[in-house]
C-alpha positions as CSV (number, residue, x, y, z in Angstrom):
1,X,-11.1,32.0,-1.5
2,X,-9.7,28.5,-1.3
3,X,-9.4,26.7,-4.6
4,X,-8.8,22.9,-4.3
5,X,-8.7,21.9,-7.9
6,X,-6.1,22.4,-10.6
7,X,-8.2,23.0,-13.7
8,X,-10.5,26.1,-14.3
9,X,-13.8,25.9,-16.1
10,X,-16.1,28.9,-16.7
11,X,-19.5,27.3,-16.4
12,X,-19.6,25.0,-13.3
13,X,-21.6,26.3,-10.4
14,X,-24.9,27.9,-9.6
15,X,-26.1,29.0,-6.2
16,X,-29.3,30.9,-5.7
17,X,-29.6,33.8,-3.1
18,X,-26.6,32.8,-0.9
19,X,-23.4,34.5,0.1
20,X,-20.0,32.6,0.5
21,X,-16.9,33.8,2.1
22,X,-14.8,30.8,1.1
23,X,-15.4,28.4,-1.7
24,X,-13.6,25.1,-2.3
25,X,-14.3,22.9,-5.3
26,X,-13.0,19.4,-6.1
27,X,-12.0,17.9,-9.4
28,X,-11.1,21.3,-10.9
29,X,-14.5,23.0,-10.5
30,X,-14.4,26.7,-9.6
31,X,-17.1,29.5,-9.1
32,X,-17.1,32.9,-10.8
33,X,-18.4,36.2,-9.7
34,X,-21.4,37.8,-11.4
35,X,-19.5,41.1,-12.2
36,X,-16.4,39.4,-13.5
37,X,-17.7,37.1,-16.2
38,X,-16.1,35.2,-17.8
39,X,-13.4,35.0,-14.9
40,X,-13.6,32.1,-12.6
41,X,-12.6,33.2,-9.2
42,X,-14.3,34.6,-6.2
43,X,-12.3,37.1,-4.3
44,X,-12.0,37.6,-0.5
45,X,-15.1,38.6,1.4
46,X,-18.7,37.9,0.5
47,X,-19.6,37.5,-3.1
48,X,-22.9,36.5,-4.8
49,X,-22.6,33.6,-7.3
50,X,-24.1,33.8,-10.8
51,X,-27.3,31.7,-11.0
52,X,-27.6,29.5,-14.1
53,X,-24.1,28.3,-14.4
54,X,-23.4,24.6,-14.5
55,X,-21.3,22.1,-12.5
56,X,-19.1,19.8,-14.3
57,X,-19.5,16.0,-13.8
58,X,-17.7,14.9,-10.6
59,X,-17.6,15.9,-7.0
60,X,-18.0,19.4,-5.6
61,X,-18.0,21.1,-2.1
62,X,-19.6,24.3,-1.2
63,X,-19.0,25.7,2.3
64,X,-21.7,28.2,3.4
65,X,-20.6,30.2,6.5
66,X,-23.0,30.5,9.4
67,X,-24.7,33.8,9.4
68,X,-25.2,33.9,13.1
69,X,-21.6,33.0,14.2
70,X,-22.9,31.6,17.4
71,X,-21.2,28.8,19.4
72,X,-24.7,27.3,20.0
73,X,-25.8,27.4,16.4
74,X,-26.9,24.4,14.5
75,X,-25.9,25.1,10.9
76,X,-27.4,21.9,9.4
77,X,-31.0,23.2,9.3
78,X,-32.9,23.0,6.0
79,X,-32.9,26.7,5.5
80,X,-29.3,26.7,4.7
81,X,-29.3,23.6,2.6
82,X,-32.2,24.9,0.5
83,X,-30.5,28.1,-0.2
84,X,-28.0,26.3,-2.4
85,X,-29.3,25.2,-5.8
86,X,-27.0,23.0,-7.9
87,X,-27.8,23.2,-11.5
88,X,-26.7,20.6,-14.0
89,X,-26.7,20.3,-17.7
90,X,-29.5,18.3,-19.6
91,X,-29.0,14.6,-19.2
92,X,-27.2,14.9,-15.8
93,X,-28.5,14.4,-12.2
94,X,-27.3,15.9,-8.9
95,X,-27.1,14.2,-5.5
96,X,-26.4,16.8,-2.8
97,X,-26.1,16.5,1.0
98,X,-25.0,18.8,3.9
99,X,-22.5,18.3,6.7
100,X,-21.9,20.8,9.6
101,X,-18.4,22.3,9.5
102,X,-16.7,23.6,12.6
103,X,-14.6,26.7,12.5
104,X,-10.9,26.1,12.3
105,X,-9.3,25.3,15.7
106,X,-12.5,25.5,17.6
107,X,-14.6,22.4,17.6
108,X,-17.5,24.0,19.5
109,X,-17.7,27.0,17.3
110,X,-20.1,26.9,14.3
111,X,-18.3,27.2,10.9
112,X,-21.6,26.8,8.8
113,X,-22.5,24.0,6.5
114,X,-20.5,22.1,3.9
115,X,-22.7,21.1,1.0
116,X,-21.3,18.2,-1.0
117,X,-22.7,17.5,-4.5
118,X,-22.0,14.7,-7.0
119,X,-23.1,14.9,-10.6
120,X,-23.4,12.0,-13.0
121,X,-25.2,11.4,-16.3
122,X,-28.8,10.5,-15.8
123,X,-29.4,6.7,-16.0
124,X,-25.7,6.0,-16.2
125,X,-25.3,2.5,-14.7
126,X,-21.8,3.6,-13.6
127,X,-23.0,6.7,-11.7
128,X,-22.2,5.1,-8.4
129,X,-18.6,4.6,-9.5
130,X,-18.2,8.3,-10.0
131,X,-18.2,8.7,-6.2
132,X,-14.8,8.3,-4.5
133,X,-15.1,6.6,-1.2
134,X,-11.7,6.3,0.6
135,X,-10.7,4.2,3.7
136,X,-7.7,5.6,5.7
137,X,-6.2,3.1,8.1
138,X,-4.0,4.8,10.7
139,X,-1.2,3.7,13.0
140,X,1.3,5.6,15.1
141,X,4.7,3.7,15.0
142,X,5.4,4.9,11.4
143,X,4.7,8.6,11.8
144,X,7.4,11.3,11.6
145,X,9.6,11.6,14.7
146,X,8.4,8.7,16.9
147,X,11.2,6.4,18.1
148,X,10.3,4.9,21.5
149,X,7.4,2.9,22.9
150,X,6.7,5.5,25.6
151,X,5.9,8.0,22.8
152,X,3.2,5.6,21.5
153,X,1.7,4.8,24.9
154,X,-1.5,6.6,25.8
155,X,-0.7,7.3,29.5
156,X,2.9,8.3,29.0
157,X,3.8,12.0,29.1
158,X,5.3,12.2,25.6
159,X,2.3,10.6,24.0
160,X,0.4,13.9,23.3
161,X,3.2,15.2,21.1
162,X,2.9,12.2,18.8
163,X,-0.9,12.0,19.1
164,X,-0.8,15.5,17.5
165,X,1.5,14.4,14.7
166,X,-0.6,11.2,14.1
167,X,-3.6,13.4,13.8
168,X,-1.9,15.9,11.5
169,X,-0.6,13.2,9.1
170,X,-4.2,11.6,9.0
171,X,-5.7,15.1,8.5
172,X,-3.3,15.7,5.6
173,X,-4.4,12.4,4.1
174,X,-8.0,13.4,4.3
175,X,-7.4,16.8,2.8
176,X,-5.4,15.3,-0.1
177,X,-8.2,12.9,-0.7
178,X,-10.7,15.7,-0.7
179,X,-8.6,17.6,-3.2
180,X,-8.5,14.6,-5.5
181,X,-12.4,14.4,-5.4
182,X,-13.2,12.1,-2.5
183,X,-16.9,12.3,-1.7
184,X,-16.7,10.1,1.4
185,X,-13.8,9.3,3.8
186,X,-13.7,6.7,6.6
187,X,-10.8,6.7,9.1
188,X,-10.0,3.7,11.3
189,X,-7.8,4.6,14.3
190,X,-5.7,1.5,14.3
191,X,-3.2,2.0,17.1
192,X,-3.5,0.6,20.7
193,X,-6.8,1.4,22.2
194,X,-8.1,2.8,18.8
195,X,-8.8,6.1,20.6
196,X,-5.9,8.2,19.6
197,X,-6.9,10.6,16.9
198,X,-8.2,14.1,17.7
199,X,-11.5,13.9,16.0
200,X,-12.2,17.6,15.8
201,X,-9.0,18.2,13.7
202,X,-10.3,15.9,10.9
203,X,-12.1,17.7,8.0
204,X,-15.8,16.9,7.2
205,X,-17.1,14.7,5.7
206,X,-14.7,12.3,7.6
207,X,-16.2,9.4,9.6
208,X,-13.9,8.2,12.4
209,X,-14.0,4.6,13.7
210,X,-12.7,4.5,17.3
211,X,-12.1,1.5,19.5
212,X,-12.2,-2.2,18.3
213,X,-15.4,-4.1,17.4
214,X,-13.7,-7.5,17.5
215,X,-14.2,-8.1,13.7
216,X,-11.3,-10.0,12.0
217,X,-10.6,-7.1,9.7
218,X,-9.2,-5.2,12.8
219,X,-7.4,-2.1,11.3
220,X,-9.7,-2.3,8.3
221,X,-12.9,-2.6,10.2
222,X,-15.9,-1.5,8.2
223,X,-14.1,-1.8,4.8
224,X,-16.3,-3.3,2.1
225,X,-16.5,-3.5,-1.7
226,X,-18.1,0.0,-2.0
227,X,-14.7,1.7,-1.3
228,X,-12.6,3.1,-4.1
229,X,-9.2,2.8,-2.4
230,X,-7.4,2.1,0.9
231,X,-4.8,4.5,2.3
232,X,-2.4,3.5,5.1
233,X,-0.8,6.2,7.3
234,X,1.8,5.8,10.0
235,X,2.6,2.1,9.2
236,X,5.8,0.4,10.2
237,X,8.2,-2.4,9.4
238,X,7.3,-6.0,10.2
239,X,8.2,-7.9,13.4
240,X,11.8,-9.0,13.4
241,X,12.7,-6.5,10.6
242,X,15.2,-3.7,10.9
243,X,14.3,-0.2,10.0
244,X,12.2,0.9,12.9
245,X,12.9,0.6,16.7
246,X,9.1,0.1,17.0
247,X,8.8,-2.7,14.3
248,X,6.2,-5.4,15.2
249,X,3.1,-7.2,13.9
250,X,-0.2,-6.8,15.6
251,X,1.2,-7.3,19.1
252,X,4.5,-7.0,20.9
253,X,4.2,-10.6,22.0
254,X,5.1,-11.9,18.4
255,X,8.8,-12.0,17.5
256,X,7.9,-12.9,13.9
257,X,4.9,-13.4,11.6
258,X,5.4,-15.2,8.2
259,X,3.0,-15.8,5.5
260,X,4.2,-18.4,2.9
261,X,7.7,-17.9,4.1
262,X,7.7,-14.1,3.8
263,X,7.9,-11.6,6.7
264,X,4.4,-10.2,7.0
265,X,4.0,-6.6,8.1
266,X,0.6,-5.1,9.0
267,X,0.7,-3.6,5.6
268,X,0.8,-7.0,3.9
269,X,-2.0,-8.4,6.2
270,X,-4.2,-5.4,5.5
271,X,-3.4,-5.3,1.8
272,X,-4.5,-8.9,1.5
273,X,-7.7,-8.0,3.3
274,X,-8.3,-5.2,0.8
275,X,-7.6,-7.7,-2.0
276,X,-10.3,-10.0,-0.5
277,X,-12.7,-7.2,-1.1
278,X,-11.2,-6.1,-4.4
279,X,-10.2,-2.6,-3.1
280,X,-6.9,-1.2,-4.3
281,X,-4.3,0.2,-1.9
282,X,-3.4,3.8,-3.2
283,X,-0.7,4.9,-0.9
284,X,1.2,3.8,2.3
285,X,3.2,6.2,4.5
286,X,5.7,5.1,7.2
287,X,9.3,4.2,7.8
288,X,11.6,3.6,4.8
289,X,12.0,-0.1,5.5
290,X,8.2,-0.5,5.3
291,X,8.0,1.6,2.1
292,X,10.8,-0.5,0.5
293,X,8.7,-3.6,1.4
294,X,5.6,-2.1,-0.2
295,X,7.4,-1.4,-3.5
296,X,8.7,-4.9,-3.5
297,X,5.2,-6.3,-3.1
298,X,3.7,-3.9,-5.7
299,X,5.5,-1.1,-7.3
300,X,2.3,0.6,-8.4
301,X,1.4,1.4,-4.8
302,X,2.7,4.9,-4.0
303,X,4.7,5.4,-0.8
304,X,5.7,8.4,1.5
305,X,8.6,7.5,3.7
306,X,8.8,9.9,6.6
307,X,11.6,8.5,8.6
308,X,14.3,5.7,8.7
309,X,15.4,3.6,11.5
310,X,19.0,3.1,12.6
311,X,19.3,0.6,15.4
312,X,17.3,2.0,18.3
313,X,17.2,5.5,16.8
314,X,15.3,7.2,13.9
315,X,16.2,9.9,11.3
316,X,13.0,11.8,10.5
317,X,11.6,14.4,8.2
318,X,10.4,17.6,9.8
319,X,6.9,16.9,11.0
320,X,5.5,19.7,8.8
321,X,7.3,18.3,5.7
322,X,5.9,14.8,6.3
323,X,2.4,16.3,6.5
324,X,3.0,18.3,3.3
325,X,4.3,15.3,1.4
326,X,1.4,13.1,2.6
327,X,-1.2,15.6,1.5
328,X,0.4,16.1,-2.0
329,X,1.2,12.5,-2.7
330,X,-2.3,11.3,-1.8
331,X,-4.0,13.9,-4.0
332,X,-1.7,12.7,-6.8
333,X,-2.2,9.0,-6.2
334,X,-6.0,9.2,-6.1
335,X,-6.0,10.9,-9.5
336,X,-4.1,8.0,-11.1
337,X,-5.4,4.7,-12.5
338,X,-5.6,2.4,-9.4
339,X,-6.4,-0.8,-11.2
340,X,-2.8,-2.1,-10.8
341,X,-2.6,-1.2,-7.1
342,X,-4.2,-4.3,-5.7
343,X,-2.6,-7.6,-4.6
344,X,-3.2,-11.1,-5.9
345,X,-4.2,-13.4,-3.1
346,X,-2.3,-16.7,-3.0
347,X,-4.1,-19.9,-3.5
348,X,-2.9,-21.3,-0.2
349,X,-1.7,-19.6,3.0
350,X,0.9,-21.1,5.4
351,X,1.0,-18.8,8.5
352,X,3.9,-19.1,11.0
353,X,3.8,-17.3,14.3
354,X,6.9,-17.1,16.4
355,X,6.2,-15.9,20.0
356,X,8.6,-14.4,22.3
357,X,7.3,-16.6,25.1
358,X,7.0,-20.4,24.6
359,X,3.9,-20.3,26.9
360,X,2.0,-18.3,24.3
361,X,2.9,-20.8,21.6
362,X,1.6,-23.7,23.6
363,X,-1.6,-22.1,24.5
364,X,-2.4,-20.8,21.0
365,X,-1.5,-24.1,19.4
366,X,-5.0,-25.3,20.6
367,X,-6.7,-23.1,18.0
368,X,-8.5,-25.4,15.6
369,X,-6.1,-26.3,12.8
370,X,-3.0,-24.9,14.4
371,X,0.0,-27.0,15.1
372,X,3.0,-26.5,17.3
373,X,6.2,-26.5,15.2
374,X,8.6,-25.9,18.1
375,X,8.5,-24.4,21.5
376,X,7.8,-20.9,20.2
377,X,6.3,-21.4,16.7
378,X,2.8,-22.5,15.7
379,X,1.7,-23.1,12.1
380,X,-1.8,-22.6,10.5
381,X,-2.7,-23.5,6.8
382,X,-5.8,-22.7,4.8
383,X,-6.8,-21.6,1.3
384,X,-9.2,-19.0,2.7
385,X,-7.6,-15.7,3.7
386,X,-10.6,-14.8,5.9
387,X,-9.7,-17.9,8.0
388,X,-6.2,-16.4,8.3
389,X,-7.7,-13.2,9.7
390,X,-9.9,-15.2,12.1
391,X,-6.8,-17.2,13.3
392,X,-4.8,-14.0,13.9
393,X,-7.7,-12.4,15.8
394,X,-7.5,-15.1,18.4
395,X,-3.7,-16.0,18.5
396,X,-1.8,-12.8,17.8
């Protein structure tokens, strides 16, 4: 049995006429065996669950293994969903849905069905707020171990090693979010082509956004006001900043990006986007220089530094240790009060882009409202941050 919560309650789950091999609950809810009342654990192997017990308010997950164990099985049929009866106390209501789950390490092999249930008071106007919807934005230059552009480039031989690590760190973030009670997770692959993460490694109910739509939100594509928090994984220091051999901002063609005189990292750009939608930033992982910058901007945002840059080199945590810290720290961060984890948007934005090539500055100075400051720098000013994002989409 896999217990994903930290608190034990004796009356929290009912399941009618079904067998489970592994049972994971979120927000401290655990099942108990019929013949071990009032104990709260289910041992190894199949064990029937006591009907009539209650869930606690919150989010719960019930994995039901596939009885056929067939590579061609479709586990999401109604016969399995209907076998699980979630029973709530008077005055509470249940919303349940099912997601097929693949067996570990084999994306084509059926693992059964994950049933997710959320319980809230009936008629409670804040019932929707009891769901936890997490947006994870993922990059690669800030993951453990990576130190050269060849390791971040899709068609280079070393890329697969760091593709695996990027996927492992994002998977850890998803697992930590689920442990904290997340009911929905969206992941944006935000590096290069947007096609780096190994989708089969991510746990259900993760939704993965691959490629680029062309929306100005870019690395936060599909973020909206319904999300509970943003998490940033594998982020890196700003263009022109020390602390990571791979530091940059949006593109390697920019030597520097400043907003209101401050070095602007991709963290700052995306944190402002989240602020535009009033979504807090719960946690950022990446290089030490970036994490120091995050704390300077808002010390309430939790950070997980996984490496430090020294000139053209890096000193990194063991990849497995980085994964462990990300998983544990996200589970902790999402259990805390996130109201102080947002950024205040400035009333006015002055954006300066310094290009490595003067020809880029000349061309992009023709963007409406942009002005050429010198041979390599253009300036754009606006009170509207969405206009900043639109400007960067076409000029960075």
